[in-house]
N, C-alpha and C positions, 0 to 999 in steps of 0.2 A: 356125351352123345345126344344128338338132337332128338327131341320127342316127336311123335306123330299123333295126330288126332284120330280117334276111332268114332266113326259115325254109326248110327243105328243099323245101316245096311250091313256093316261088317259084323256086328254082334249077331244079327239075324242069320246071316249066311253061316257063321261059325257055329251057331247053336243047332241049326236044322240040317242034318245030313241029307235030307231030301231037297234042299235048296239048290237051284241050278248052279250057283256059284260057291257052293260049300268047299269044293276042292281048292278053288282059288284062294278062299279065305284061310283055309288050313295051311296052304303054302305060304301065304303072307305071314301068318302067325309064326311059322317056323323060321322064316327068313328074318324076322324082327325079334328074335328071342331075347336079345339084350337091349332092345330099344325101348325107352320109356314111352308109355302110352297115356294119353290124356283123353278123357271123355267127360261128360257132364251128367248131372242128375236129369236134365231134360232129355238127353239121349237115352238114358236108361229107362225113363218113364215111357218114352215112345217105344222102346224095345219090348218092355213088358206088355204094353198095350197091344202090340203086334201079335203076341201069342195068347191073348186073353181068352180066345174061344177054342183053344186046343188044349185039352186036359193034359195030354202027354208032354207037349212042348211047353205048356205053361209051367209045369213043375221044373222042367229043365231050365227054363228062363230064370225062374226064381233062384235056382242053385247057381246059375251063371252069375247073376248079380251078387250073390253072397260071396262067390269065389273072387270076383273082381274087387270087392270091398276089402278082401284080405290080401290081395296081391300087391306086394311092395313095388312092382313095376308099373302098376296102373294108378294114375291119379284121377280121382273123380272130383270134379269141381262142383261145388254146391249151387243149387238154384238160388237165385236171389232176385230182389226187385230190380237191381241193376242189370243182371243178365237178361231178364225179361225185357226191360226197357231198351237195351242195346239191340236185342233181336227184333223187337217190335219196330224200332226206328228203321232198321234195314228192310224189314218186311214192308213197311209203309213206303219206303223209297224205291221199291222195285215192283210197281204194280203190273209191269209187263212180263214178270217172271212167275214161274210156278213154284217158287220157293216155299217150303213149309216154315212155320214159325220156328220149329226146332232146328231146321237147317240154318235159319238166320241167326239164332242164338249160337249155334256151333261156329258159323263163319266169324261172328263177332268175337267169340271166345278165342278162336285161332288167331285172329289179328292181335288181340290183347296179349296173348301168350307168345306171339312171335313164331307161330307154327305155319309151315307152308305145305306140308304133306298130310293127306287124310286117307284113312282106310275106308274107301267107299267106291262105288261104281256110279255115283250120282254126278251127272255132268254139270249140275248147278254149281258145284264147288269149283269146277274148272272155269265156269263163266265168271266167277269172282276172283280168278287168278290163282287158285290153289291147284296143287298136283294131286289128282285122284289116283291113288296107287293101284287100286283094283281095276281101273279102266286101262291103265298102262300095261297090265299083265295080259291083255288080250292078244 
C-alpha cells in the first residue's frame, strides 16, 4: 500500500478537538487506517511548537508524539543536515512563495520517498504538484 505524508496541519487538527478541521482530520485518520504514514522530525518539531503556549494542548501534543513514535504504521524520518539542505534549497528557489522551511523539507522528503499525497489543507503542496488530501475533502 502506498504511504501518505502527514504535515503539521494534520497533526494539529487531529490533536485539537476545537480545531475547525478536527472532524475532517478524524475522518481522514479512519479512512486511512491501514495506510502507512510518513512524517519527519521537522514536522513534529513544528507541531510541538504550535502548542507550546497551551498547557492543556501542550501535554496532549507531547503524548501524541510519544504515540506516533510507538506506532508501527507511522515512519518518522530523522532530521539531518541533508534534509535541512534539501529544504533550504527549495526555500531559496521559491522566493515568490510563502512556503515555510518545514514545508520545503516536507516537499523534498516527499519527492525523495516517491510520495504524492499529503495529509494537509495547505495549498502550497498543491502548488508543488502534490495532492492535498484534506483540501480534496471540502
